[in-house]
Every structure is written in structure tokens, then in C-alpha cells.
N, C-alpha and C positions, 0 to 999 in steps of 0.2 A: 505493499500501498504506500502510497506516495507520502511523503512528510508535509504537512502541512505548511510545515516554516520554511520550507526549502524556496527558494526562489523562482516564479515561473520560467519553464524553458521558453529559447528562444523560437519562435516559429521557422518554419525551413524555409518559406518566401525570405524571411528578414534576413536568415543567415546567406541566403544564395545573393539579395542585394548587396550585402554587406561584402561579401565577396567580390562580387562585380565592380563596385567601387573601389575596394582598394586595389583589384588589376588595372581599372584607367588608371588611378594616379599613378600606378607604377609603369607602367606604359606610358605616361605622360614625361614621368621624370627622367625615364630612359630615352626616351627618344631627343630631349632636350640637350641630356649628358651629350649622346651620341652626338648629334648635329655641332653641340659644341668642337670635341675633339675631333672631329673632320674639318671644321674651320682652320682650326690652329695647325692640324696635318696637312691640310692644302697649303697653306701657307709657307709651312716648312717645307715642301715640294717646287712650289714656286722657286725659293729661294736657292734650293740645293739641284734642280733639273738642269742648268745650264754648266753645272761644274761636275755631275756626272753622266749626264746622258739620259737620255728619254727609258732606253734598254735597261740601263743598271738600276737605275730608280727603280724601275719596275721590278725587276730580280729581287733587290736588295728589300723592297717592302714585302714582295711573297715570303721571303728565308724567316724575316724577323715577325712577319705577320703570324706565321703559321707557325713557328714557335711558341708563340705566346697563346694561339688558340690550343696548342699539346700540351702547354702546362697547364692552362684553364680547364681541361678534360679533365685531368686524376686519373688518368687511367681509365677514362670511359671509352666504350668503342667509338670510333669515328668513321664505320662504316655507315653510306647513305642508304637509307631506303630508298628515297627516288633518286637512283642513280643517275638517268639519263635527262633529267631535269637539270640536276645540280650541276650537272657538265656542260650542258647548254648555257644555261644562265652564268655559270662562272669564266667560261669563255667570252660569252658576250658583252660580260661588266669588263673585261680586260681591254677590250676594244673602247669602251668606253673610258677607262684609264689612259688609254695613248690617247684619245683625243685630248682630253683636259690636259694631260703631259706637254702635248705639243702646242696646246695653244698658249700654254703659261708659258712655255719656253721661250715663243716668239711673242710675248710680252701683252697678252691679253691680260687685265686688271682683275682681280679677284673680284671684286664687288660686282663687275660687269657681268663675270661669269655666274655668278649667283643669280645675278637678275634674269639671263637666257635661261639657268635652269629652273629660274620660277614655271616656266613653260611645262613644265613635266607633269604636274596633277591634272591638266588640262588634256596632254596627249592621254593620261591612263584613263581619264573619262571616254575617250573617243575608244582607245583599245580594250574596256571592258565590254564593250558590246559585241565584238564577235570571240572574244577569248573567255569572258564567265558569261554570256548569254544576258547581259543587263539590258534595260531597258531605259532609252534616254526621251525624254519628253520634248518639246519645243521651246520650254523656258531654258531648259540645259543645254540645248543646242545653241540657241541664240546668243546665252553669256558664255560657251565657250568659243563660240566665233568673234564676239568683243574682245574675248581674251587673247585670240592672235592677234586683232588688230593693234595689240598693248607690244606683240613682237615686231611689228612693222613702224611703231612710234619709234623702238629701240634701234631698229635697223635703216632709220632714214638716211637715204643717200648723201654721203659725204658728213654722216653723221660719227662717233669714235668708233662706233662699232659695225661699220661698213666696209667688214675684211673677209678675208678667207678663214679665218681663226673662229669669229663668230659663226660661221656656216657651217664648217665643219663640227664646232659643239652643238650646235641647234639640231642637227643627223644622230649625236652622241647622245644630246637630252632625250630623242626619242626611242634609242635604245635602253636607255636607263629607265625610261619611264616601264617598260618592255620589263627589264629584268625585278623591277618594284612589285609589280603585280605578282611573277614569279615567285618573289619572296614571300608573299602572304599566301601563297599557294602550299609553297611547301613547309608553311611554318604548321601545316597540320599534319605534317609525316617525319620531318627531321628536326631534329633540338639545334637551336642555335647554335650551339659550338659546332656542330656537324657542318650546316651550311656555311657558314665564317671559315672554318680551317680549309674548306675545298677550293673557296674562293682565293684564299690567299694561295695556295698552293698552284693552283691553274696561274699566279702573275710569274711564278718562277722559270717556267718554261717558256712562256711568251716575252720577258723579258730577254732570254739568254738568243731566244730566236730572233729579235730585235735589235741586237746589237750591231749588227752588220750594216743594218739601214740609220741606226742612232747610236753611232759609235762615241764611247767615253771621250770628252777631251782632253782628261788626264789618263791616271793609271786605274786598273779595274778595282785595285783595293783602295779603299777611300782614307784622309786621312783620319786624325783621331778624333778632331770637330764634327768633319763631314759624317763619319760615321755614327756619331751620335745622333745626327739627324735623323742619319737613316734609319737607326734604332728606334726614334720617336715617331717616324711615320711608318714603317711597319707596326708597333704597337697601337698607336695611336687608332690607326685604319681598323684593324683587327678588331680592336675593342670596341670600335664605333658600330661596326657592320654586328657585331655580337649585340649591341645594346640594341640595334635594330631589331634584330630576326626576336628578340627577347621582348621588345613594345609591340611588334603585330602577334607575337603570341600571347600578351597581358590583356589588350585593351584593342576596342573595336576600330577598323580601320575610320571610320566616319570620325571619329576622336582624336586620332593622330595627324588626320591630314593637314589639319591647318599648321601645324608646325613644323610641315616640310619648308616654311617659306624664312626660319629662324637664321639659316645660315645667310640671308643678306642683312641681317642686323649684325652679326658678327664680320661679315666680311667687309663691308663700309670704314670700321675703326681699326680694323688689323689693316688692309690696305694702304689706310693714310697714314698710321705711325710707320709702316715697316719702308714703304715704296712711296708715300706722296701722293697716291692715286686719290681723286676725288672725282665720282660718278659724275658725266656729263644730266642737265636737267632732263633732256628725252629717255636717258636712262631711269632715271626716277621716273618719272613719267608713266612710261612704258609698262617699267614693271609694277606701279601701282595699279594700271588697269588690269593685269593678267592677275594680279592678288585676288583685287575685288572680284572679278570671276572666278576664279578659282572658290575662293568661300561663298559666293554664291551657289554655286554648283553643290559645293558642302551641305549647304540650307538645304537644297532641293531635294539631297540623296536622304541628309534626314527626314522629311516630308513623306519621302517615298517608304523608307523604311517603316515608320510608323504608322503609315498608312497600312500597310502591307500586314504587320503584328495585328492590326485592326479588322483585319480578314475584308480589307476594302482594294477594290480597285486602284492604283496611281492616277492622278491625272497627266 
């Protein structure tokens, strides 16, 4: 017989709600820390690539990043469940990384990089139609098209982003959007440490193969100071991607999506302090349009999900 003096037990529904809230908060904190690590790692890459070359930077990032994940695994098996998707995603992400490294090596500022990258959630909205079978209503189509006009504002002829570096970066952002969708799919089957470990491993042969194309300006073995920076790049990137994978496994995508714009917050002061870069007004204006469109798409996605839970057909 229950003790009358005992406190009432928590209803299962409240326990589930509390767990959901805890997971959401954890996911937000993880993704914020991840993007902060990415911003400082990217700044380190932009500084070190002219000294070691794109191929060597990729190789060392992969070596140090894979070692970081191997240590975090603590003897846990690193064999992936979805081997095919992890392999394809890892290789595509290497292509994205190379594009970013080449753009930075040829002087593309950090803040402009993140401004162009902010179009990724809009591309993900379009890719979710064929890949995830999602329905996109006319409002989201309209806001997505409006967001792409923000890209045109940034890429105005004669502007600071009217160059080939911005062009290859936009192509890479399209691939990056695809890899992010796949990361969300992989979160259902594979542990974050496994996803990140094989991503880092893929950088090693990719970097080696690229060395004849992007040869190191000096010795392959870097100096002590450069080696410390490369160690930070590998560890920082590995931890960031590990946090991303854990965030997507902890919180709903609709909650985490707005934080994909936070690198722009970090990129402007970092670029200003280290290189004296200040984005052009058109870059700020275009990024503002893109972010506004992305946030509106997120709003519509939340409404659609809410209607689906209530059993209604989304409008």
C-alpha cells in the first residue's frame, strides 16, 4: 500500500516534457559551442593555409581530428552502421572544406564567407523536398526566393564579392547543405563520435592527394608554432562536428536551425581584429535578407509541424 506521507510521483507526461526541455537546452548549448569553435578554427585555417598549403592543412586537420575522436571514443567501437552514407558524406564534406580553404588562401574575408554560408538553410529547404519528401507551401517558396535575392545583393557586379572565390564558395555551400541534411539522417543510426571520426579520417587521404595540386610552400613538417595551430585546427574542428552531431541527436532541427547564423556574429570581430576586414554594406544588407528569409521559413516549419501534430493538413 502506498505511503500517504510520500510525495506524489511525477506523471509520465511531465517526465517526458522535462526530458524534452533538457534535451533542447543541451542541444542549443552544444551547437553554440560548436559554432564558436568553428569560427576560431576557421580563423586559424585562414592564417595557416598560406604557410602550409591546402593539401597539408587538410591532412594535418584529419590526423589531429581523428586522434581527438579516437581518444573521446574511449575504446568504444568506431565501426559505422550506415557505412555507405557516412562514406559519401565524409568525401563530399572534404570537397566543401577544400573550397573554403582555397577561397581563404586567395584572400576571401572570414565575415564574407559566413555571409555567403548563411544561404545554406535556404538550400536545405529546397533539398528537403526530394530527399526527405517534405512539402513546401507557397509562403516558404516566396521567402526562399526572397532569400536568394539577398545573395544577389551581396554579389552585385563590381562589389567586394564579385569574384571567383565567392562563386566556388556558393557551390560548396550547396554541398554543405546536403551534408547537413545527411548528418541529421545519420544521427538516427550512428553515434556522434563515429560520424565525426570517419569525417576526420577522410581528410587525410584527400589532403595527401591534393598536395601535388596545392604543394606546401615550405617543408611538409611544420615549425613548432605552425604545428600548434594545426593541432588546434584538427582538435577544434573535430570537437565542433562532434558537438553538432550530438546537438542534432538531442534537440529538434527546428529549434537548432536559427543558430546556424551565429558564425557571422563571431566572424566579423575576428576578421576585424586579425586582418582589419570590415564587410561592405552590401554584404550586411544581403545577409540580413537571407537571415530574415531563413527565420521565416523556420516559423512556417514550426506551424506546419504543429498542425501535423493536431491532425490537420498544413496550409
